[in-house]
KOLVO-612331 format. One record per residue (C-alpha): residue in one letter; z, x, y. Coordinates in pm, whole numbers, padded with zeros to 5 digits, always signed. Layout:
# KOLVO-612331
AZXY
...
# end
This chain:
# KOLVO-612331
M+23155+09252+06574
T+23502+09284+06413
E+23628+09640+06384
N+23718+09783+06047
P+24091+09792+05967
L+24290+10081+06113
V+24489+10289+05866
L+24765+10526+05981
F+24920+10774+05739
M+25275+10894+05786
P+25433+11141+05827
S+25108+11325+05915
G+25009+11071+06182
K+24642+11090+06081
R+24449+10769+06132
G+24104+10620+06091
R+23913+10297+06047
F+23785+10201+05706
P+23594+09904+05564
K+23789+09643+05374
G+23802+09728+05006
T+23836+10105+05063
P+24078+10261+04812
V+24380+10400+04997
I+24335+10738+04827
D+23977+10762+04958
A+24096+10688+05310
A+24358+10960+05277
R+24106+11216+05151
E+23860+11139+05426
L+24134+11204+05682
G+24253+11519+05507
V+24587+11366+05407
Y+24713+11536+05094
V+24775+11286+04815
E+24828+11447+04479
S+24601+11324+04201
V+24622+11435+03841
C+24431+11175+03648
G+24126+11127+03869
G+24211+10773+03977
R+24283+10635+03632
G+24628+10506+03729
I+24800+10724+03470
C+24974+11007+03649
G+25151+10811+03925
R+25138+11110+04158
C+24943+10920+04424
Q+25217+10668+04505
C+25239+10533+04859
E+25438+10275+05053
V+25320+10016+05305
Q+25540+10001+05615
E+25592+09645+05738
G+25619+09549+06103
K+25465+09594+06447
F+25421+09954+06551
A+25368+09919+06925
K+25334+10295+06979
H+25032+10300+06750
G+24904+09951+06825
I+24922+09848+06461
T+25075+09549+06286
S+25116+09649+05925
S+25192+09416+05637
N+25183+09407+05259
D+24943+09117+05309
H+24696+09377+05440
I+24667+09554+05106
S+24531+09429+04774
V+24770+09269+04526
L+24903+09473+04236
G+24614+09554+04005
P+24616+09594+03627
K+24646+09976+03649
E+24958+09947+03863
I+25110+09679+03644
R+25047+09890+03336
Y+25193+10198+03503
A+25503+10004+03615
E+25556+09889+03257
K+25503+10231+03099
R+25668+10454+03359
D+25854+10381+03683
L+25698+10230+03995
K+25971+10164+04249
A+25972+09835+04435
G+25739+09848+04733
R+25540+10143+04605
R+25172+10133+04518
L+24926+10363+04345
S+24688+10467+04619
C+24404+10505+04366
S+24441+10136+04273
A+24534+09979+04608
Y+24266+09870+04856
V+24263+09832+05232
Q+24243+09466+05343
G+24375+09496+05701
D+24558+09727+05944
L+24809+09943+05761
V+25075+10204+05816
I+25096+10398+05490
D+25383+10630+05409
I+25333+10910+05157
P+25681+10941+04998
Q+25824+11288+05043
D+25993+11286+04704
L+25644+11290+04551
Q+25513+11570+04769
V+25529+11893+04573
N+25670+12165+04796
A+25430+12416+04944
Q+25324+12624+04651
V+25430+12984+04617
V+25110+13173+04546
R+25231+13470+04346
K+24911+13663+04296
A+24948+14018+04423
D+24739+14330+04374
D+24906+14559+04119
G+24808+14882+04295
R+24620+15055+04012
I+24374+15326+04114
I+24004+15248+04079
E+23735+15513+04089
R+23516+15431+04388
N+23142+15381+04385
P+23092+15083+04617
A+22765+14906+04684
V+22806+14967+05058
H+22810+15308+05223
L+22851+15407+05587
C+22600+15663+05711
Y+22640+15828+06052
V+22325+15971+06214
E+22228+16119+06547
V+21887+16011+06670
E+21648+16178+06911
E+21607+16005+07244
P+21276+15829+07310
D+20991+16056+07406
M+20661+15946+07557
H+20492+16210+07346
K+20649+16073+07026
P+20585+15699+07031
L+20812+15623+06734
G+21029+15311+06771
D+21406+15330+06794
L+21460+15170+06453
D+21194+15391+06296
R+21372+15702+06423
I+21700+15576+06276
M+21528+15520+05942
A+21373+15865+05955
Q+21714+16022+06007
L+21865+15816+05726
E+21594+15948+05496
T+21631+16307+05613
E+22010+16322+05610
W+22104+16066+05347
G+21799+16041+05125
Y+21741+15667+05178
T+21375+15581+05152
D+21193+15250+05177
L+21486+15084+05353
M+21483+14710+05401
I+21620+14592+05733
D+21824+14275+05771
Q+21639+14062+06020
H+21945+13983+06229
L+21963+14350+06330
L+21619+14375+06487
P+21714+14224+06826
Q+22029+14442+06842
V+21902+14789+06750
Q+21817+14917+07097
K+22139+14792+07255
I+22350+14946+06975
L+22164+15276+06989
R+22212+15310+07364
A+22576+15201+07348
G+22633+15483+07101
E+22440+15732+07317
W+22183+15784+07041
K+22449+15807+06772
V+22497+15523+06522
T+22666+15446+06195
A+22454+15251+05949
A+22594+15040+05666
I+22364+15064+05366
H+22389+14821+05076
Q+22246+14921+04740
D+22391+14731+04446
M+22178+14891+04173
D+22061+15251+04181
S+21710+15127+04105
S+21712+14856+04372
R+21575+14891+04721
P+21850+14981+04970
S+21915+14758+05273
L+22040+14833+05621
I+22292+14550+05666
A+22497+14657+05970
L+22472+14904+06256
Y+22756+15029+06472
P+22735+15235+06794
G+22862+15592+06761
F+23084+15708+06478
H+23238+15421+06285
N+23471+15467+05989
E+23587+15118+05903
A+23434+14931+05613
Y+23616+14663+05420
G+23554+14433+05130
I+23704+14113+04997
A+23806+14055+04634
C+23880+13687+04576
D+23984+13482+04275
I+23905+13114+04331
G+24141+12940+04093
S+24143+12567+04036
T+24504+12561+04157
T+24533+12863+04385
I+24307+13104+04570
A+24412+13470+04587
L+24232+13707+04824
H+24262+14082+04887
L+24132+14283+05182
V+24026+14623+05047
S+23913+14940+05222
L+23576+15043+05085
L+23649+15395+05208
S+23989+15460+05053
G+23994+15197+04780
S+24338+15078+04889
T+24434+14714+04931
I+24516+14663+05298
A+24645+14306+05283
S+24664+14013+05043
S+24699+13642+05094
G+24690+13324+04888
T+24689+12950+04926
S+24669+12634+04721
N+24314+12530+04647
P+24252+12235+04884
Q+24023+12077+04625
I+24341+11957+04453
R+24327+11648+04673
F+24004+11552+04493
G+24158+11599+04149
E+24429+11812+03994
D+24231+11934+03695
L+23872+12048+03668
M+23735+11742+03490
S+23890+11516+03754
R+23691+11702+04018
V+23372+11675+03816
S+23443+11304+03774
Y+23494+11272+04147
V+23150+11423+04213
M+22995+11195+03950
M+23142+10888+04117
N+23093+11018+04472
P+22774+11227+04497
E+22865+11329+04851
G+23196+11462+04716
R+23040+11791+04609
E+22974+11886+04969
G+23331+11796+05066
M+23478+12015+04792
T+23246+12303+04878
T+23343+12282+05244
A+23712+12263+05155
V+23712+12580+04945
R+23498+12777+05189
T+23724+12676+05476
A+24028+12789+05280
I+23862+13124+05208
N+23771+13172+05574
N+24131+13098+05669
L+24259+13354+05418
I+24016+13613+05554
Q+24149+13549+05903
N+24505+13582+05772
V+24452+13920+05606
C+24249+14054+05898
T+24517+13949+06146
E+24789+14103+05930
A+24599+14431+05896
N+24452+14432+06249
V+24100+14444+06108
D+23787+14305+06276
T+23605+14061+06048
Q+23280+14231+06155
N+23390+14528+05947
I+23388+14323+05627
L+23063+14414+05454
D+23093+14326+05086
L+23266+14039+04906
V+23325+13976+04536
F+23424+13633+04407
V+23531+13512+04066
G+23625+13168+03940
N+23593+12935+03646
P+23248+12775+03608
I+23332+12465+03812
M+23492+12664+04096
H+23197+12905+04076
H+22947+12622+04114
L+23134+12438+04388
F+23175+12757+04595
L+22801+12818+04571
G+22727+12456+04662
I+22599+12369+04314
D+22659+12023+04166
P+22894+12078+03867
T+22826+11748+03688
E+22627+11915+03408
L+22951+12093+03316
G+23120+11758+03264
G+22972+11702+02919
A+22795+11871+02629
P+22611+12104+02623
F+22808+12215+02937
A+22501+12372+03096
L+22554+12624+03374
A+22310+12618+03665
V+22333+12999+03669
S+22523+13218+03425
G+22420+13566+03538
A+22563+13760+03829
V+22487+13607+04169
H+22380+13819+04465
S+22389+13641+04799
W+22462+13670+05170
A+22804+13576+05307
S+22634+13380+05585
D+22450+13166+05327
Q+22788+13059+05186
E+22927+13000+05538
I+23175+13285+05508
F+23236+13418+05857
V+23232+13796+05837
N+22962+14047+05933
K+22630+13863+05922
G+22481+14127+05693
A+22769+14118+05444
R+22673+14063+05084
I+22838+13850+04818
Y+22852+13938+04450
M+22978+13691+04191
L+23051+13814+03843
P+22855+13650+03560
C+22995+13357+03364
I+23044+13396+02991
A+22964+13032+02901
G+22998+12672+03014
H+23378+12672+03024
V+23446+13046+03021
G+23366+13162+03368
A+23342+13456+03602
D+23722+13469+03616
A+23735+13529+03240
A+23465+13793+03283
A+23681+13960+03550
V+23987+13947+03323
T+23777+14102+03046
L+23661+14375+03284
C+24020+14442+03389
E+24184+14446+03047
G+23886+14578+02851
P+23917+14433+02500
H+23561+14556+02452
R+23686+14912+02509
Q+23964+14896+02246
D+23984+15012+01887
K+24249+14749+01805
Q+24225+14373+01832
M+24329+14267+02183
L+24393+13903+02272
V+24365+13811+02640
V+24485+13466+02744
D+24440+13329+03095
V+24663+13021+03097
G+24567+12742+03335
T+24451+12383+03332
N+24169+12512+03113
A+24288+12818+02923
E+24032+13092+02870
I+24072+13317+02567
V+23902+13646+02482
L+23967+13835+02159
G+23811+14149+02027
N+23757+14522+02027
R+23471+14764+02087
H+23289+14634+01779
R+23292+14260+01849
T+23433+14029+02115
V+23457+13650+02102
A+23568+13398+02364
A+23659+13032+02395
S+23820+12784+02629
S+24091+12539+02532
P+24160+12212+02713
T+24531+12260+02778
G+24539+12027+03079
P+24785+12068+03368
A+25107+12024+03166
F+25200+12393+03189
E+25181+12364+03567
G+25413+12064+03573
A+25159+11793+03640
E+25222+11592+03321
I+25598+11650+03312
S+25827+11379+03450
C+26030+11629+03657
G+25756+11891+03681
Q+25627+12058+03995
R+25435+12365+04098
A+25606+12698+04159
A+25778+12654+04495
P+26120+12718+04651
G+26374+12501+04474
A+26179+12477+04148
I+26369+12568+03833
E+26198+12876+03686
R+26441+12993+03417
V+26651+12794+03165
R+26913+12887+02908
I+27095+12637+02681
D+27422+12713+02505
P+27355+12634+02136
E+27718+12526+02081
T+27787+12306+02384
L+27420+12224+02469
E+27509+12292+02834
P+27223+12442+03036
K+27215+12697+03311
V+26914+12740+03538
R+26771+12970+03800
V+26548+12846+04080
I+26279+13005+04293
G+26442+13121+04614
S+26773+13228+04458
T+26861+13521+04235
L+27171+13350+04094
W+27212+13142+03780
S+27360+12797+03825
D+27687+12899+03654
E+27741+13194+03892
P+27958+13176+04205
G+27754+13121+04518
F+27468+12936+04351
A+27530+12615+04548
N+27529+12805+04879
S+27218+13003+04788
T+27026+12682+04715
S+27173+12464+04989
T+26861+12479+05205
I+26597+12465+04931
G+26773+12235+04685
V+26683+12199+04318
T+26364+11999+04328
G+26185+12014+03993
V+26078+12227+03698
C+25784+12467+03726
G+25563+12603+03448
S+25766+12902+03332
A+26079+12687+03302
I+25892+12413+03116
I+25805+12670+02849
E+26164+12796+02840
V+26342+12461+02834
V+26137+12327+02542
A+26177+12656+02353
E+26553+12661+02425
M+26584+12298+02313
F+26420+12400+01986
L+26637+12710+01939
S+26955+12512+02010
G+26861+12231+01771
I+26809+11962+02036
I+26456+11912+01911
S+26326+11958+01560
E+26026+12177+01493
D+25807+11867+01495
G+25920+11805+01853
V+26157+11510+01813
I+26473+11502+02025
D+26769+11452+01790
G+26949+11137+01903
K+27247+11209+01674
L+27346+11487+01914
A+27444+11222+02169
E+27779+11214+01985
K+27820+11585+02059
S+27696+11602+02418
D+27643+11361+02705
R+27333+11566+02786
I+27151+11367+02516
V+27077+11019+02649
Q+26886+10728+02502
E+26587+10584+02689
G+26439+10292+02503
R+26335+10402+02157
T+26356+10773+02227
F+26608+11023+02360
S+26603+11265+02654
Y+26787+11581+02753
V+26958+11593+03093
L+26865+11936+03228
W+27008+11897+03578
R+27261+11670+03742
G+27260+11683+04117
Q+27108+11504+04412
Q+26804+11464+04190
E+26868+11417+03817
M+26613+11586+03593
L+26552+11480+03236
I+26332+11636+02975
R+26194+11328+02804
Q+26034+11289+02465
T+25702+11234+02642
D+25746+11567+02823
V+25801+11752+02496
R+25496+11581+02351
A+25282+11681+02651
I+25381+12046+02603
Q+25312+12021+02229
L+24963+11886+02293
A+24888+12157+02550
K+25020+12447+02344
A+24853+12317+02028
A+24516+12308+02204
L+24562+12667+02320
Y+24683+12797+01985
A+24404+12618+01798
G+24151+12792+02021
I+24314+13128+01952
K+24314+13063+01576
L+23944+12979+01582
L+23874+13316+01743
M+24093+13492+01488
D+23900+13315+01211
K+23573+13433+01361
Q+23703+13789+01368
G+23833+13757+01012
I+24187+13859+01108
T+24532+13707+01049
E+24715+13887+01329
V+24640+14050+01663
D+24755+14394+01778
T+24818+14330+02146
I+24838+14025+02373
S+24779+14016+02747
F+24888+13715+02953
A+24671+13689+03263
G+24701+13471+03571
A+24987+13385+03803
F+25134+13147+03546
G+25107+13406+03270
T+25289+13658+03488
F+25607+13452+03484
I+25605+13339+03122
D+25864+13513+02909
P+25659+13631+02605
K+25951+13560+02371
Y+25965+13194+02469
A+25587+13163+02460
M+25599+13282+02102
V+25895+13060+02009
L+25698+12765+02139
G+25393+12873+01939
L+25178+12925+02244
I+25054+13261+02112
P+25035+13410+01761
D+25302+13627+01602
C+25296+13980+01742
D+25538+14264+01819
L+25695+14155+02147
E+25665+14509+02282
H+25287+14467+02257
V+25286+14143+02456
K+25256+14192+02830
A+25189+14000+03148
V+24902+14154+03343
G+24928+13949+03661
N+24620+13834+03844
A+24380+14024+03620
A+24089+13813+03746
G+24157+13925+04103
Y+24193+14283+03989
G+23866+14264+03798
A+23703+14138+04117
K+23845+14440+04300
M+23704+14672+04032
A+23359+14520+04084
L+23402+14551+04461
L+23489+14918+04458
N+23261+15039+04182
K+22918+14893+04119
G+22923+15063+03780
Y+23175+14800+03674
R+22926+14532+03776
R+22675+14673+03533
E+22943+14703+03265
I+23047+14339+03282
E+22689+14217+03315
D+22611+14396+02991
T+22937+14294+02822
V+22903+13919+02877
T+22568+13918+02699
K+22745+14053+02389
I+23050+13826+02395
E+23014+13546+02141
K+23119+13209+02282
I+23290+12971+02041
E+23270+12603+02139
T+23599+12455+02016
A+23468+12097+02031
L+23207+12178+01768
E+23432+12369+01529
P+23539+12163+01225
D+23860+12365+01186
F+23984+12296+01538
Q+24161+11973+01445
R+24333+12135+01146
H+24459+12423+01357
F+24559+12178+01629
V+24774+11962+01398
N+24944+12269+01251
A+25012+12403+01600
M+25192+12085+01708
A+25500+12219+01526
M+25720+12492+01672
P+25625+12764+01637
N+25374+12641+01377
K+25365+12414+01074
L+25230+12678+00835
E+25270+13023+00989
P+25609+13195+00943
F+25610+13427+01253
P+25799+13712+01076
K+25779+13953+01372
L+25931+13692+01604
A+26201+13616+01346
K+26320+13977+01373
Q+26386+13924+01744
V+26499+13560+01756
K+26704+13346+01519
L+26466+13061+01443
P+26597+12726+01313
K+26533+12645+00948
R+26215+12451+00882
Q+26271+12075+00866
L+25921+11937+00885
M+25842+11618+00700
A+25651+11671+00379
D+25323+11547+00520
G+25370+11731+00849
A+25345+11406+01046
I+25481+11381+01398
D+25753+11118+01424
D+25848+11039+01781
G+26011+10705+01715
S+25691+10512+01779
P+25472+10339+01516
R+25311+10595+01284
R+24981+10722+01412
R+24735+10988+01320
G+24819+11350+01402
G+24736+11558+01708
R+24457+11471+01942
A+24256+11722+02136
R+24155+11653+02492
R+23826+11759+02635
# end
């Protein structure tokens, strides 16, 4: 019987045998080789490019040839025509194994290791955790008092701590006598009682006096996972860690991952395993850093958007892939850490905050808990910007919520020179309105590019791409400096003024960076940002309509991305509505902080469980006004709205929109904005 072809991936060196006809990207995923995918295998994004190495590789026993891979398919031909597919490169989603191969994943396409900038902000939380440690001293066995060891412990817990009708975790039964004797008849019991009315449970037992009890607060984002190790006794955060979500290799955005499960039913298990493994690794990291035994972790709180929520719990998310976007479970989830294969104390409990609706998840609930629009007298807008932006607007009288399909453009995925936040990524941009010359600042250096020493400070990291915060700034700066009109068209006439404006086919581009790697902001990049910001703003406007208001009082930007957005540029772009800039703030990883609140005080669990039942969910896809708001929001800042408060802070260009408000990008006239779902 002929063996299946052998495929070796470089530079990782991972190899495996696969049947003929296997897509290269599937072979990579099965071996754990990271190949970025944005479009879910549609041959659009071009992020999954690979190269076949030709020749005989004696060390590996492989003879590799381009004859051993399928010929260029229609997706690749179309991509090569529309974008840029270098000679010898293939799209791994569209190329199929036909024989032994050595596949190289080009390093210029590998986004640098992401900087996960999700830290705990250190605010004080009143403690009332679901887990308490109770130390008791127990009488030694007596032949005249034939009460079992566990029964005597329970009797003391009732006498000294008032716990009656205790449930006992079954895993403790075989250990009780050994623990009791090791502690010389003194033990510390960990009691879990989430609701005051619920039956308490004995979940862990330690010999002697034990004063270490920890919890985990974790935000499972579609892009990154942020995790905090928290003392249940002091309420302080002991250590924090973060990592990229490994599910990215199955699809960059949420719908790509749902599509992957639809096309590969076994894919759900792979994504669940991937995220749980990443969480276990983070737990090990924080415990090692803080010198904490994982057996002292007794309570864990997780939040995430609905798809991350379902995949973590091992639930098939395909119902969330289309209307009516039905959740398998929307209420709070109470579980055991061991059931979710999280390796901490066997009795540790998991609590997941409730989801608000099909595309407004437990992370949005956590942000709501943290920021508290439902506690305000004024109208508070909370925006968690990500591949699927979640928006909450309201006050103590009424709160509404929605999600907007912004896509991954703000994170660099749909931008020709875009990348995630990593060392070497441009994160700040300024453009001189007279000369049109830019200056930039990159992650890993505190200097601007026009300052002495910049070259030395970036010599090791380079200047590798443009991350989300800079994408917002460069488009806004291009607008403020007149490079693009308010309808988003790059002004080709400026090529006479500056060599930064270059023609590419029928459109023009702006040269942001000249160096080892030239970076251009193309017309298609501007359009991608317009589409993303218009989707977000349209969602916000729908909520404002529902509240019957024309302006908001305060705006909170949540999430790692929101933390690094300059509110002024977000408003110039028209990402958020007009508001006093002093009332616009970045609130960091509010979802992670909301998880910490629920970890340390079970009263907050009851608060958010009650609150989500009162939040009104607006489904943007069903709202007739969404398209109107979307088209108006394609302009910068907006086709109709004047933004008077912003105009006091920033000199906005005069309006030059065409009479019908159409978007003219140099291509044949087409209908206005399109929303993506």
